[in-house]
C-alpha positions as CSV (number, residue, x, y, z in Angstrom):
1,M,105.8,97.3,66.9
2,R,108.4,100.0,67.4
3,E,105.9,102.8,67.1
4,L,103.6,101.1,69.7
5,I,106.6,100.6,72.0
6,E,107.7,104.2,71.9
7,S,104.2,105.5,72.4
8,L,103.6,103.3,75.4
9,K,107.0,104.1,77.0
10,S,106.3,107.9,76.8
11,S,102.7,107.5,78.1
12,E,101.6,109.5,81.2
13,S,100.5,106.2,82.8
14,L,104.0,104.8,82.9
15,V,105.8,108.1,83.5
16,Q,103.8,108.7,86.6
17,K,104.6,105.3,88.0
18,K,108.3,106.0,87.7
19,A,107.9,108.5,90.5
20,I,107.5,105.5,92.9
21,C,111.3,105.1,92.6
22,D,111.8,108.1,94.8
23,V,109.8,106.5,97.7
24,W,112.7,104.1,98.5
25,K,114.9,107.0,99.5
26,Y,112.7,107.3,102.6
27,F,111.3,103.8,103.3
28,P,112.8,100.3,103.3
29,K,111.6,97.9,100.6
30,A,111.0,95.3,103.3
31,C,110.5,95.4,107.1
32,Q,109.8,92.9,109.8
33,I,106.6,92.6,111.9
34,G,106.5,89.8,114.4
35,G,109.6,88.3,112.9
36,E,108.0,88.0,109.4
37,D,109.1,89.9,106.3
38,V,106.6,92.4,105.0
39,L,107.5,93.4,101.4
40,L,106.6,96.9,100.1
41,G,105.5,97.5,96.5
42,D,102.7,94.9,96.2
43,D,99.0,95.6,95.7
44,T,98.7,95.5,99.5
45,A,101.0,95.0,102.5
46,A,100.7,91.4,103.7
47,I,101.2,91.0,107.4
48,K,101.4,87.5,108.8
49,F,98.9,87.1,111.7
50,D,98.3,83.7,113.3
51,D,97.2,81.4,110.5
52,H,96.4,84.1,108.0
53,Y,97.6,87.4,106.5
54,L,96.2,90.9,107.2
55,L,96.1,92.9,104.0
56,L,96.4,96.7,104.2
57,A,96.2,99.1,101.3
58,G,95.0,102.6,100.4
59,E,94.1,104.6,97.2
60,G,94.1,108.3,96.4
61,V,91.4,109.2,93.9
62,Y,92.4,110.8,90.5
63,Q,91.8,114.5,91.0
64,P,90.1,115.3,87.6
65,L,87.6,112.4,88.2
66,L,86.9,113.7,91.7
67,Q,86.1,117.1,90.3
68,S,84.1,116.1,87.3
69,N,82.1,113.2,88.7
70,P,82.2,113.1,92.6
71,Y,79.7,110.3,92.8
72,L,81.7,108.0,90.4
73,A,84.9,109.0,92.2
74,G,83.4,107.7,95.5
75,R,82.4,104.4,93.9
76,T,85.8,104.0,92.2
77,S,87.6,104.5,95.5
78,V,86.0,101.4,96.9
79,L,86.3,99.4,93.7
80,T,90.0,99.9,93.4
81,N,90.7,99.0,97.0
82,V,88.5,95.9,96.8
83,N,90.3,94.8,93.7
84,D,93.6,95.1,95.5
85,I,92.5,92.8,98.3
86,Y,91.2,90.1,96.0
87,S,94.3,90.3,93.8
88,M,96.3,89.2,96.8
89,G,94.0,86.1,97.3
90,G,92.1,87.8,100.1
91,R,88.7,89.2,101.0
92,P,87.9,92.7,102.2
93,V,87.1,93.3,105.9
94,A,86.5,97.1,106.3
95,I,87.4,100.5,104.9
96,V,88.0,104.0,106.2
97,D,88.0,107.2,104.2
98,V,89.7,110.6,104.4
99,L,87.8,113.3,102.6
100,F,88.5,117.0,102.1
101,S,85.9,119.1,100.3
102,S,84.9,122.7,99.7
103,D,81.1,122.3,99.6
104,S,78.4,120.2,100.9
105,I,77.1,119.1,97.5
106,S,80.4,117.5,96.5
107,T,80.7,115.9,99.9
108,E,77.3,114.3,99.7
109,E,77.9,112.9,96.2
110,I,81.3,111.5,97.2
111,L,80.0,109.9,100.3
112,R,77.0,108.5,98.5
113,G,79.3,106.9,96.0
114,I,81.4,105.4,98.7
115,S,78.3,104.1,100.5
116,D,76.7,102.6,97.5
117,N,79.8,100.6,96.5
118,A,80.6,99.6,100.1
119,V,77.1,98.0,100.3
120,R,77.7,96.4,96.8
121,Y,81.0,94.8,97.8
122,K,79.8,94.0,101.3
123,V,82.6,95.9,103.0
124,P,81.6,98.2,105.8
125,V,82.9,101.8,106.3
126,V,84.1,101.8,109.9
127,G,85.5,105.3,110.2
128,G,87.7,108.0,108.7
129,H,88.0,111.8,108.6
130,I,86.1,114.6,106.8
131,S,86.6,118.3,106.4
132,Q,84.7,120.8,104.3
133,D,87.1,123.8,104.6
134,A,89.4,122.8,101.7
135,E,90.0,124.8,98.5
136,G,89.2,121.7,96.4
137,P,88.2,118.1,96.9
138,S,90.6,115.3,97.9
139,L,89.8,111.7,98.7
140,S,91.8,108.8,99.9
141,V,90.3,105.4,101.0
142,F,92.0,102.7,102.9
143,I,91.1,99.0,103.2
144,L,91.8,96.1,105.5
145,G,91.4,92.5,104.3
146,K,92.6,89.1,105.1
147,A,93.9,86.0,103.2
148,R,94.9,82.4,104.0
149,N,96.9,81.6,100.9
150,L,98.7,84.6,99.6
151,L,99.1,85.8,96.0
152,T,101.8,88.4,95.6
153,S,103.7,90.0,92.8
154,F,107.0,88.6,94.1
155,N,106.6,85.0,93.1
156,A,106.5,84.7,89.3
157,K,108.6,81.7,88.1
158,D,110.6,81.1,85.0
159,G,108.3,79.3,82.5
160,D,105.0,80.5,84.0
161,D,102.2,81.3,81.7
162,L,101.1,84.9,81.9
163,V,97.3,85.3,81.7
164,F,95.1,88.3,81.5
165,I,91.6,88.2,83.1
166,S,89.1,90.9,82.1
167,N,85.5,91.6,81.1
168,S,85.3,93.1,77.6
169,K,81.6,94.0,78.0
170,G,81.5,97.6,79.0
171,K,82.1,101.2,77.9
172,F,84.6,103.9,78.5
173,V,83.7,106.7,81.0
174,S,83.5,109.9,79.0
175,G,86.7,111.9,79.2
176,F,88.7,109.2,81.0
177,N,90.6,106.0,80.1
178,F,88.4,104.1,82.5
179,W,86.6,101.0,81.1
180,D,83.4,100.5,83.1
181,S,82.7,96.8,83.0
182,S,81.0,96.5,86.4
183,S,78.3,99.1,87.0
184,M,75.8,97.2,84.7
185,L,76.3,94.0,86.7
186,E,74.1,92.8,89.6
187,D,75.8,93.0,93.0
188,E,75.9,89.2,93.2
189,E,77.6,88.9,89.8
190,V,80.3,91.3,90.8
191,L,81.2,89.4,94.0
192,K,81.1,86.0,92.3
193,D,83.6,87.2,89.7
194,L,86.0,88.5,92.3
195,E,85.5,85.4,94.5
196,L,87.2,83.3,91.7
197,I,90.5,85.1,92.6
198,A,90.3,84.0,96.2
199,E,89.3,80.5,95.2
200,I,92.3,80.2,92.9
201,A,94.6,81.3,95.7
202,E,93.1,78.8,98.1
203,E,93.5,76.0,95.6
204,G,97.1,76.9,95.0
205,L,96.6,77.3,91.2
206,A,98.6,80.6,90.7
207,D,102.1,81.7,91.5
208,T,101.3,85.5,91.4
209,A,98.4,87.9,90.8
210,K,98.1,91.6,90.3
211,D,95.3,94.0,89.8
212,V,95.4,96.0,86.6
213,S,95.6,99.5,88.0
214,M,95.7,103.1,86.6
215,A,99.0,102.1,85.0
216,G,97.0,100.0,82.6
217,L,97.7,96.4,81.6
218,I,101.2,97.1,80.3
219,G,102.3,99.1,83.4
220,S,100.8,96.5,85.8
221,I,102.6,93.7,84.0
222,L,105.9,95.6,84.3
223,M,105.4,96.1,88.0
224,L,104.6,92.4,88.6
225,L,107.7,91.3,86.7
226,E,110.0,93.8,88.3
227,S,108.8,92.7,91.8
228,S,109.6,89.1,90.8
229,R,112.9,90.0,89.1
230,K,111.7,88.4,85.9
231,G,110.9,89.3,82.3
232,A,108.4,88.1,79.7
233,L,107.7,87.4,76.1
234,L,104.4,89.1,75.5
235,R,102.2,88.0,72.6
236,I,100.6,91.3,71.9
237,D,98.2,89.9,69.2
238,A,96.9,87.4,71.8
239,I,95.7,90.1,74.3
240,P,91.9,90.0,74.5
241,K,90.2,93.4,74.1
242,P,86.9,94.9,73.1
243,C,86.9,94.9,69.3
244,E,86.2,98.6,69.1
245,V,89.1,99.7,71.3
246,P,92.6,100.3,69.8
247,L,95.4,98.1,71.3
248,K,97.4,101.0,72.6
249,E,94.3,102.5,74.3
250,W,93.5,99.2,75.9
251,L,97.0,98.6,77.1
252,L,96.8,101.8,79.1
253,A,93.2,101.6,80.2
254,F,91.9,101.0,83.7
255,P,89.6,98.1,83.1
256,S,87.7,98.1,86.4
257,F,87.8,94.3,86.4
258,G,91.3,93.3,85.3
259,F,93.9,90.9,86.7
260,I,97.2,89.4,85.7
261,M,98.3,86.0,86.9
262,S,101.3,83.9,86.4
263,L,100.6,80.2,86.4
264,R,102.4,76.9,86.1
265,P,101.4,75.7,82.6
266,E,99.7,72.6,83.9
267,N,97.3,74.9,85.8
268,T,96.4,77.3,83.0
269,D,93.5,75.4,81.5
270,K,91.9,74.9,85.0
271,V,92.1,78.6,85.7
272,K,90.8,79.6,82.2
273,D,87.9,77.3,82.6
274,K,86.8,78.9,85.9
275,F,86.6,82.4,84.3
276,H,85.1,81.2,81.0
277,K,82.2,79.6,82.9
278,R,81.5,83.1,84.3
279,G,81.5,84.6,80.8
280,L,84.8,86.4,81.5
281,S,88.0,86.5,79.4
282,C,91.0,84.7,80.6
283,E,93.7,84.1,78.1
284,K,97.4,83.4,78.0
285,I,99.2,86.5,76.7
286,G,102.8,85.5,77.3
287,Q,105.4,83.6,79.2
288,V,107.7,84.5,82.1
289,I,111.4,84.3,81.4
290,S,114.4,84.3,83.7
291,D,116.0,87.6,82.8
292,M,114.3,91.0,83.3
293,K,113.7,91.9,79.7
294,V,110.2,92.3,78.5
295,S,109.7,91.8,74.7
296,F,106.8,92.0,72.4
297,V,106.2,89.1,70.0
298,N,103.9,89.3,67.0
299,K,102.0,86.7,65.0
300,A,105.1,86.2,62.8
301,D,107.2,85.4,65.9
302,E,109.1,88.6,65.4
303,K,110.5,89.9,68.7
304,E,111.3,93.4,69.8
305,L,112.5,94.6,73.2
306,F,110.0,96.7,75.1
307,W,111.6,97.3,78.5
308,D,114.8,96.1,80.2
309,L,113.8,96.1,83.9
310,G,117.2,95.2,85.0
311,R,118.6,98.3,83.4
312,V,115.7,100.7,83.8
313,P,113.3,99.9,86.6
314,L,109.8,101.2,86.5
315,I,109.1,101.5,90.3
316,G,112.5,100.6,91.7
317,V,111.2,97.7,93.8
318,G,112.9,94.7,92.1
319,D,116.3,95.1,93.6
320,S,117.3,94.5,97.2
321,I,114.2,92.3,98.0
322,P,115.1,89.5,100.4
323,N,115.4,86.1,98.7
């Protein structure tokens, strides 16, 4: 386990996330809108509005992907934003894009990718900005959604089961640690899979949820736990993965459909059953604990500390959040 731990801690996926710590020099970790707290650091900002929440988020597209496969980059920009909305228990309303490009061919491919996935996820593109006088391409996409019952990363409770939801049927995109488990599905299948997240939120079956982002499963777990000021015992041998993919690679991969939830133990079987009926993986991979230490546990019940979030934060959001 020690070799795996050291390799993960030095990975680019986690090192890059640590840069978020610098953000808090300039912005508060919480603010008030209409007398309600809005916490920064979750998959989306959640703004209370009448009897629901407005969800607001944005994604910048990975530059190497944008340069090597502009069409896929356009599709991915929509997918990642939509996942963020659903992970909060919401549904997408609309997106806008900001695109800088140096040639018309790349511009057309990027816009075609955005358009195709916007149609697929039934989320309209309602505006944005475009320029073709840049030295190289740059793309950011922003999304608005709404939710009635909110799932956040700030509400994990001591004793919660930590579950990982994914689709192990897929393939890696050549040259990138991006597991494509959605492009081969029919549009209706994709939306039905995501709708389960909103359904679970509305039934009050989960305490938290988080989309597995470019930080991979392990980085996303750390961010969720840090936001909740909690730790976990992670059963690394219980993590479901494609049989042909090494564990380290899977822990750092962007799975295209991947979510973490913390659940009261009495709700775990109900949630697992919902995803299993859709042919998706949903398995308990650990338990939330009261301190901020994250440890790996193997089949022999041997435990080794992976990360002490109380001493070394990953994104710096866990402290000074209002109770």
